[in-house]
TIFI-876259 format. One line per 2 residues: their letters; for each residue x, y, z of N, C-alpha, C. Coordinates in steps of 0.1 Angstrom, whole numbers, plus 5000, padded with zeros to 4 digits. Example, Ala and Ser with C-alpha at 12.3 -4.5 7.8 and 13.67 -1.06 7.14 Angstrom:
AS> 5132:4943:5078:5123:4955:5078:5132:4967:5078 ~ 5128:4978:5071:5137:4989:5071:5129:5000:5079
//
This chain:
MS> 5129:2482:7537:5135:2470:7549:5115:2476:7559 ~ 5114:2467:7564:5107:2464:7568:5114:2471:7584
RR> 5103:2474:7590:5101:2477:7609:5106:2472:7616 ~ 5113:2469:7629:5111:2461:7634:5112:2469:7648
RV> 5105:2455:7658:5101:2463:7674:5116:2454:7681 ~ 5114:2464:7690:5124:2473:7699:5121:2462:7712
VI> 5127:2460:7720:5128:2447:7731:5142:2458:7744 ~ 5136:2453:7758:5145:2468:7761:5151:2452:7773
TG> 5158:2448:7774:5162:2435:7783:5173:2430:7795 ~ 5178:2450:7793:5189:2446:7805:5182:2459:7814
IG> 5190:2468:7823:5187:2477:7831:5204:2479:7840 ~ 5205:2491:7839:5219:2494:7847:5218:2504:7862
PI> 5213:2509:7864:5207:2520:7871:5221:2522:7879 ~ 5227:2530:7888:5238:2535:7890:5232:2552:7900
TP> 5227:2548:7915:5222:2558:7919:5224:2561:7939 ~ 5216:2572:7941:5217:2575:7953:5205:2562:7962
IG> 5203:2557:7956:5190:2549:7968:5198:2533:7961 ~ 5203:2530:7952:5209:2518:7947:5218:2513:7942
TA> 5229:2503:7932:5234:2503:7923:5228:2489:7919 ~ 5234:2486:7908:5220:2479:7902:5211:2475:7906
RD> 5201:2468:7897:5185:2461:7897:5178:2459:7907 ~ 5184:2449:7914:5178:2448:7930:5179:2454:7935
SF> 5191:2463:7937:5194:2474:7948:5188:2487:7949 ~ 5184:2485:7934:5179:2502:7930:5161:2493:7935
WD> 5159:2482:7931:5145:2487:7929:5140:2481:7953 ~ 5149:2478:7957:5151:2480:7968:5146:2486:7971
GL> 5154:2505:7966:5155:2517:7966:5143:2521:7972 ~ 5139:2520:7958:5118:2526:7955:5110:2515:7958
QQ> 5116:2503:7965:5102:2499:7972:5106:2500:7986 ~ 5113:2501:7995:5114:2511:8007:5108:2522:8007
QR> 5105:2536:7992:5108:2546:7995:5113:2560:8000 ~ 5131:2555:8001:5136:2560:8006:5147:2568:7996
SA> 5143:2582:8002:5146:2598:8000:5164:2593:8002 ~ 5166:2596:7988:5188:2604:7992:5186:2623:7986
VR> 5176:2628:7990:5183:2642:7990:5186:2642:8000 ~ 5196:2650:8005:5204:2655:8021:5210:2667:8016
SI> 5219:2671:8031:5224:2686:8022:5234:2679:8016 ~ 5239:2688:8010:5250:2683:8006:5264:2684:8012
TR> 5271:2679:8008:5284:2672:8012:5298:2677:8010 ~ 5300:2674:7994:5305:2678:7989:5318:2691:7985
FD> 5307:2701:7992:5314:2713:7996:5306:2720:8002 ~ 5306:2733:8007:5301:2739:8014:5287:2748:8009
PS> 5275:2747:8011:5268:2750:8000:5260:2767:8002 ~ 5271:2774:8016:5264:2782:8022:5262:2795:8007
EF> 5265:2792:8009:5263:2809:7999:5252:2811:7986 ~ 5254:2801:7987:5237:2797:7980:5220:2794:7984
RS> 5216:2803:7975:5196:2796:7979:5199:2780:7980 ~ 5203:2766:7976:5197:2759:7976:5211:2751:7980
HN> 5203:2746:7990:5214:2734:7997:5216:2714:8000 ~ 5206:2716:7987:5201:2700:7989:5211:2694:7975
AA> 5211:2680:7980:5215:2676:7962:5211:2659:7968 ~ 5213:2644:7957:5209:2637:7959:5225:2622:7958
EI> 5235:2630:7966:5243:2623:7966:5249:2606:7969 ~ 5259:2606:7954:5263:2583:7956:5273:2588:7962
ND> 5272:2578:7976:5277:2583:7981:5288:2565:7987 ~ 5285:2554:7981:5287:2543:7977:5290:2538:7967
FV> 5296:2543:7957:5299:2540:7948:5316:2539:7947 ~ 5320:2529:7947:5337:2524:7943:5342:2525:7928
VT> 5344:2527:7924:5342:2528:7902:5358:2510:7902 ~ 5361:2507:7912:5373:2500:7911:5366:2481:7920
DH> 5353:2486:7922:5344:2473:7927:5345:2470:7910 ~ 5344:2474:7901:5345:2477:7888:5347:2478:7872
LE> 5358:2482:7876:5376:2483:7866:5380:2481:7869 ~ 5393:2478:7870:5403:2479:7868:5408:2493:7865
AK> 5421:2496:7879:5422:2512:7886:5427:2521:7875 ~ 5435:2512:7861:5446:2518:7854:5432:2522:7845
RA> 5422:2517:7838:5413:2516:7833:5408:2530:7841 ~ 5396:2528:7854:5393:2539:7857:5395:2555:7862
KR> 5413:2553:7865:5421:2566:7864:5418:2568:7850 ~ 5415:2570:7841:5414:2574:7824:5400:2583:7822
LD> 5392:2579:7837:5375:2583:7830:5373:2594:7842 ~ 5367:2601:7842:5361:2610:7848:5350:2605:7854
RF> 5343:2606:7867:5331:2602:7874:5321:2597:7865 ~ 5319:2611:7858:5296:2609:7847:5308:2595:7836
AQ> 5320:2596:7830:5320:2588:7821:5321:2571:7826 ~ 5327:2574:7846:5328:2557:7849:5316:2553:7853
FS> 5305:2560:7855:5294:2556:7859:5288:2553:7841 ~ 5293:2553:7835:5288:2559:7817:5288:2537:7820
VV> 5295:2538:7821:5306:2523:7818:5304:2511:7819 ~ 5298:2515:7838:5299:2509:7847:5283:2502:7841
GA> 5277:2514:7845:5261:2514:7845:5253:2502:7828 ~ 5266:2504:7819:5268:2497:7805:5273:2483:7810
QL> 5277:2479:7819:5288:2468:7825:5275:2462:7829 ~ 5264:2470:7838:5253:2463:7849:5247:2460:7844
AL> 5239:2467:7829:5230:2465:7820:5237:2451:7813 ~ 5245:2445:7804:5246:2440:7799:5248:2424:7809
DD> 5248:2429:7819:5254:2413:7837:5230:2409:7835 ~ 5222:2420:7837:5209:2420:7837:5210:2413:7827
AN> 5210:2416:7815:5200:2414:7802:5209:2398:7799 ~ 5217:2391:7809:5227:2385:7809:5234:2375:7794
LD> 5237:2390:7792:5240:2392:7773:5252:2388:7779 ~ 5261:2381:7762:5274:2379:7761:5278:2381:7749
LT> 5283:2395:7749:5291:2405:7732:5298:2397:7727 ~ 5304:2385:7732:5317:2379:7729:5311:2369:7715
KE> 5297:2367:7715:5291:2357:7705:5279:2372:7700 ~ 5282:2380:7697:5274:2394:7693:5287:2398:7676
DR> 5279:2394:7666:5285:2404:7655:5289:2423:7664 ~ 5302:2420:7668:5303:2439:7675:5304:2451:7663
ER> 5302:2449:7652:5300:2457:7644:5283:2462:7647 ~ 5272:2456:7654:5256:2458:7647:5255:2459:7661
VG> 5269:2461:7667:5262:2466:7690:5260:2482:7683 ~ 5257:2496:7692:5262:2506:7689:5265:2508:7705
AN> 5261:2519:7709:5263:2529:7723:5253:2546:7718 ~ 5241:2546:7726:5233:2556:7725:5242:2565:7738
MG> 5245:2575:7741:5241:2580:7760:5232:2599:7755 ~ 5232:2603:7770:5229:2616:7768:5238:2619:7776
TA> 5238:2637:7785:5247:2639:7792:5243:2656:7791 ~ 5233:2663:7799:5240:2675:7805:5251:2684:7801
LG> 5255:2681:7808:5267:2685:7817:5279:2680:7811 ~ 5278:2667:7810:5293:2654:7810:5304:2656:7820
GV> 5311:2662:7810:5329:2659:7826:5326:2677:7827 ~ 5319:2683:7829:5320:2701:7841:5323:2696:7847
GY> 5311:2692:7860:5323:2690:7872:5332:2685:7873 ~ 5338:2677:7860:5349:2674:7865:5361:2687:7870
AE> 5356:2694:7853:5368:2700:7845:5372:2711:7858 ~ 5357:2715:7868:5362:2724:7873:5370:2724:7884
GQ> 5372:2714:7884:5379:2707:7898:5394:2706:7889 ~ 5393:2700:7878:5408:2704:7874:5412:2718:7870
LA> 5403:2730:7868:5409:2748:7872:5417:2749:7877 ~ 5405:2743:7894:5410:2748:7907:5427:2746:7904
VY> 5430:2733:7904:5444:2725:7903:5456:2737:7891 ~ 5451:2738:7884:5456:2742:7876:5458:2758:7876
LQ> 5446:2768:7880:5450:2781:7890:5463:2784:7902 ~ 5463:2771:7905:5470:2767:7919:5480:2759:7916
QG> 5485:2758:7906:5501:2742:7906:5508:2748:7884 ~ 5498:2756:7884:5501:2756:7868:5493:2738:7856
LR> 5495:2740:7843:5498:2733:7833:5501:2718:7841 ~ 5511:2718:7841:5518:2709:7846:5510:2699:7850
AV> 5501:2706:7859:5497:2694:7875:5478:2691:7870 ~ 5479:2699:7860:5465:2689:7858:5467:2673:7852
DA> 5457:2667:7851:5452:2658:7843:5455:2654:7830 ~ 5462:2649:7827:5471:2646:7806:5457:2645:7808
TL> 5446:2636:7807:5438:2633:7800:5431:2641:7800 ~ 5424:2652:7804:5412:2664:7809:5406:2662:7798
AL> 5418:2671:7785:5400:2670:7769:5402:2654:7769 ~ 5402:2644:7771:5388:2628:7763:5381:2626:7777
AV> 5382:2631:7790:5372:2627:7803:5367:2631:7798 ~ 5367:2647:7796:5355:2654:7797:5341:2660:7788
FG> 5344:2658:7779:5336:2658:7766:5327:2653:7767 ~ 5317:2654:7763:5303:2648:7767:5303:2631:7756
GA> 5307:2634:7742:5308:2613:7737:5317:2608:7745 ~ 5326:2611:7762:5328:2598:7765:5320:2591:7772
AS> 5309:2595:7774:5302:2587:7778:5299:2575:7768 ~ 5299:2576:7757:5296:2562:7745:5307:2558:7742
CN> 5320:2565:7738:5332:2563:7732:5329:2554:7741 ~ 5335:2561:7760:5341:2549:7765:5335:2539:7768
IA> 5321:2536:7766:5314:2525:7765:5319:2512:7753 ~ 5318:2521:7744:5320:2513:7725:5333:2507:7731
IE> 5348:2514:7740:5359:2510:7737:5354:2496:7742 ~ 5352:2499:7757:5352:2486:7770:5347:2475:7765
LG> 5338:2477:7754:5328:2471:7754:5330:2460:7739 ~ 5340:2466:7732:5344:2462:7719:5331:2464:7710
AM> 5324:2474:7709:5315:2481:7701:5314:2488:7689 ~ 5314:2486:7678:5319:2488:7669:5308:2497:7655
GP> 5294:2495:7664:5280:2500:7655:5275:2516:7655 ~ 5261:2521:7656:5265:2528:7659:5271:2531:7674
NS> 5275:2554:7679:5275:2561:7685:5276:2570:7683 ~ 5268:2573:7696:5268:2590:7702:5263:2592:7711
TN> 5269:2605:7715:5265:2612:7728:5259:2626:7724 ~ 5239:2631:7731:5238:2644:7729:5237:2641:7742
AM> 5230:2660:7742:5231:2671:7758:5221:2676:7754 ~ 5211:2673:7752:5197:2679:7751:5197:2684:7761
SC> 5203:2687:7776:5195:2694:7789:5187:2677:7797 ~ 5177:2681:7798:5167:2671:7814:5164:2661:7807
AS> 5164:2660:7789:5160:2647:7781:5175:2639:7778 ~ 5180:2646:7775:5187:2637:7769:5194:2619:7772
GA> 5190:2613:7785:5188:2598:7782:5175:2596:7780 ~ 5161:2602:7776:5151:2598:7768:5156:2599:7757
IA> 5161:2607:7754:5166:2611:7735:5176:2599:7729 ~ 5180:2595:7741:5195:2592:7737:5185:2573:7733
IG> 5173:2570:7744:5173:2553:7739:5161:2559:7734 ~ 5156:2567:7726:5153:2566:7712:5156:2566:7699
DA> 5167:2577:7700:5177:2579:7690:5177:2560:7688 ~ 5184:2547:7701:5189:2537:7699:5179:2529:7693
FR> 5165:2532:7701:5157:2518:7689:5154:2523:7678 ~ 5156:2537:7674:5153:2535:7665:5162:2529:7649
QI> 5177:2533:7657:5189:2521:7652:5186:2509:7651 ~ 5178:2502:7658:5176:2486:7660:5158:2490:7650
RD> 5154:2494:7652:5140:2497:7646:5141:2498:7633 ~ 5153:2503:7623:5157:2500:7614:5160:2495:7601
GY> 5174:2489:7612:5180:2481:7609:5191:2482:7609 ~ 5193:2498:7614:5210:2498:7619:5220:2491:7633
AD> 5216:2483:7632:5220:2479:7647:5208:2462:7649 ~ 5216:2456:7656:5208:2448:7665:5206:2447:7676
IM> 5214:2452:7688:5211:2458:7701:5223:2474:7704 ~ 5217:2480:7712:5223:2490:7716:5220:2494:7731
IA> 5234:2500:7733:5236:2500:7753:5227:2517:7751 ~ 5219:2519:7761:5215:2529:7761:5209:2533:7768
GG> 5217:2547:7771:5205:2561:7785:5214:2573:7785 ~ 5217:2578:7799:5216:2589:7802:5230:2586:7817
AE> 5237:2603:7822:5250:2596:7833:5246:2617:7836 ~ 5251:2621:7848:5257:2625:7850:5263:2628:7862
AP> 5277:2638:7864:5279:2639:7878:5282:2654:7878 ~ 5273:2660:7879:5277:2677:7881:5278:2680:7897
LA> 5279:2670:7909:5281:2684:7918:5294:2686:7922 ~ 5292:2700:7913:5305:2707:7917:5301:2721:7923
PL> 5310:2732:7928:5304:2749:7939:5298:2750:7923 ~ 5309:2761:7912:5301:2765:7904:5291:2760:7895
TF> 5292:2746:7892:5279:2741:7877:5266:2736:7887 ~ 5261:2737:7906:5253:2738:7912:5254:2750:7913
GA> 5261:2764:7914:5259:2771:7913:5253:2778:7904 ~ 5252:2779:7902:5251:2778:7882:5233:2780:7882
FA> 5228:2771:7886:5218:2768:7886:5210:2772:7903 ~ 5217:2776:7907:5212:2779:7922:5211:2795:7915
LI> 5217:2799:7908:5218:2814:7905:5206:2817:7899 ~ 5202:2808:7889:5189:2813:7876:5176:2808:7884
RA> 5178:2799:7901:5168:2801:7910:5162:2796:7902 ~ 5170:2777:7900:5159:2764:7891:5157:2756:7901
MS> 5169:2758:7916:5167:2744:7920:5161:2745:7939 ~ 5150:2732:7945:5147:2741:7956:5149:2744:7968
TR> 5148:2748:7974:5153:2763:7988:5147:2753:8002 ~ 5138:2737:7992:5135:2730:8014:5149:2726:8020
NE> 5154:2740:8024:5168:2728:8029:5163:2726:8044 ~ 5152:2733:8052:5150:2726:8061:5144:2709:8059
EP> 5137:2705:8049:5133:2691:8051:5143:2694:8029 ~ 5151:2689:8036:5153:2675:8023:5150:2666:8018
DK> 5145:2656:8027:5142:2646:8021:5125:2650:8014 ~ 5122:2661:8017:5109:2664:8005:5111:2674:7997
AS> 5121:2677:7993:5125:2690:7979:5120:2680:7966 ~ 5124:2666:7967:5119:2668:7949:5109:2658:7951
RP> 5101:2672:7945:5087:2666:7940:5075:2674:7926 ~ 5084:2668:7917:5080:2677:7906:5064:2668:7902
FD> 5057:2665:7912:5045:2665:7904:5032:2676:7913 ~ 5043:2677:7924:5030:2685:7939:5026:2701:7935
KD> 5015:2701:7938:5026:2719:7937:5019:2727:7937 ~ 5032:2725:7952:5039:2732:7960:5054:2727:7951
RD> 5056:2726:7943:5072:2719:7939:5075:2731:7940 ~ 5092:2734:7948:5091:2754:7944:5108:2751:7927
GF> 5111:2733:7928:5126:2731:7918:5135:2725:7918 ~ 5140:2725:7912:5141:2705:7912:5148:2702:7920
VM> 5158:2694:7924:5174:2686:7934:5184:2685:7923 ~ 5189:2685:7923:5207:2681:7916:5206:2669:7921
GE> 5208:2660:7912:5215:2644:7920:5228:2642:7905 ~ 5237:2629:7911:5238:2622:7898:5242:2605:7897
GA> 5247:2600:7891:5241:2586:7887:5238:2584:7871 ~ 5234:2574:7871:5235:2574:7854:5221:2563:7855
AV> 5216:2555:7845:5210:2547:7838:5209:2543:7826 ~ 5209:2524:7823:5215:2525:7811:5206:2514:7808
MV> 5204:2507:7789:5195:2499:7791:5205:2496:7778 ~ 5196:2475:7778:5201:2472:7768:5193:2467:7762
LR> 5191:2478:7744:5178:2472:7738:5184:2466:7728 ~ 5178:2459:7717:5174:2447:7710:5162:2445:7704
SM> 5172:2438:7692:5157:2432:7680:5148:2426:7683 ~ 5139:2423:7687:5125:2413:7694:5129:2399:7689
RE> 5131:2399:7671:5133:2379:7667:5138:2379:7674 ~ 5154:2389:7680:5169:2385:7685:5165:2373:7702
PR> 5158:2376:7703:5158:2368:7718:5144:2359:7721 ~ 5139:2363:7705:5126:2350:7704:5134:2338:7700
RA> 5150:2338:7692:5155:2333:7682:5156:2319:7693 ~ 5169:2330:7705:5176:2325:7715:5170:2316:7721
AR> 5160:2320:7729:5146:2317:7735:5144:2300:7725 ~ 5144:2307:7717:5134:2283:7704:5143:2281:7707
RS> 5158:2283:7706:5170:2274:7706:5177:2267:7720 ~ 5171:2275:7726:5179:2268:7745:5157:2262:7743
MP> 5149:2262:7740:5134:2255:7747:5140:2239:7739 ~ 5140:2232:7754:5138:2210:7744:5128:2216:7733
KS> 5125:2203:7724:5115:2199:7712:5108:2194:7716 ~ 5090:2197:7710:5083:2190:7721:5086:2174:7711
PA> 5081:2165:7712:5078:2147:7707:5076:2147:7690 ~ 5060:2160:7693:5058:2162:7678:5070:2169:7667
TV> 5074:2183:7672:5085:2181:7662:5101:2174:7666 ~ 5104:2168:7670:5112:2154:7674:5110:2145:7658
RR> 5095:2144:7659:5095:2134:7650:5093:2140:7637 ~ 5085:2155:7631:5081:2165:7617:5102:2162:7621
TM> 5107:2166:7625:5127:2164:7623:5132:2149:7617 ~ 5128:2141:7617:5128:2124:7622:5128:2126:7603
RT> 5112:2129:7600:5108:2121:7592:5113:2136:7574 ~ 5126:2145:7583:5128:2149:7573:5142:2153:7567
T> 5152:2145:7575:5164:2136:7576:5163:2125:7574
//
């Protein structure tokens, strides 16, 4: 089987500096830093006090309330990111073979932050107070599985948890699915929502995070000689990948025919 070329035709970012392509691009151009002293909980007991929080994400702007309630924050990011990517690609999946559409996602921590909150509920109020969908909400595979459920995608599906590289690995796996002929369209990317005290504190304990607490907007500097650790954040970035020949065919179908093409068609009919 010949290998196919793969192109990215849409992107769906949900970030602390902007949601959706145009808003995200505007944040990049303005060189905004999203890193601040964390507000979700009191970080004073930790060495690190900084995080990149998303404070303007309203899930019901994108999903029905009943559907959103069944998803924890990282899965919400995954599903909404996929929808934004499809919108950016101007892709209508009702016109595609859903068995040739798949999803590959990556997440280092999945729903661990949400599970941490539910543990507190359990300890204070007992099992009956815990979210009945907890088991389905927090496992890493909830990212790609809920994308598939939402979009009706019945092709290849998986979520990896390979730490910081998980999103890149998911995109690479999606690329290979298309290249090798197992799918025509793949939704791929990464999502994280880890901002909870114990999850945050675990990385503080191993001294992995920046302690530039007096200058939080300058704490994230991964390629700087004075880097002193990473900054924890939340968000998602999801892409639409597809076989290069598919966009070309669609473009050719929509282009007006040249006079020479019209003459050739008339001669053969």
